[in-house]
C-alpha angles and dihedrals in degrees: 000000000000121000116262094248090056091050093048092049090055095061114099122239097186133040121247110189122346136315116215122201127186106273122230114220093241094050106098101139116096106235124203115216130205125198116252137182125219090262091060093057123103129196115289126016118344099210113204094019128121117198113198112197142158122232112240099181145339110253102222122207140157100256116080096219133080103035107212133196134184105233135182127211129212091274093058093253115146125213140158120250122196126199118207127194093039139086140242092267090077089064094039099046113010113036120045139176108284097027118137109232124188114205117194122206092001 
């Protein structure tokens, strides 16, 4: 596995190109997003923020939901992210250690 410093350096802090997220039917307003790090976030929804993180590891537990991962941001700050309304297959098949994940409105 790569050293933490190498992982952190590989996390983008600016956006080159366009990020596309699945659209919800009712989402008609164009939203402008700004990159944030974990330390920038406040309690609740952080509208207009994009959090770019690398997955460090899947945090396995007996319960199926939520699926949780240890992640790190471009400042080297670690946190746990949990995904609800999903199943364990996302951790087993889709999201792996080292993957780059963008979280909008974290």
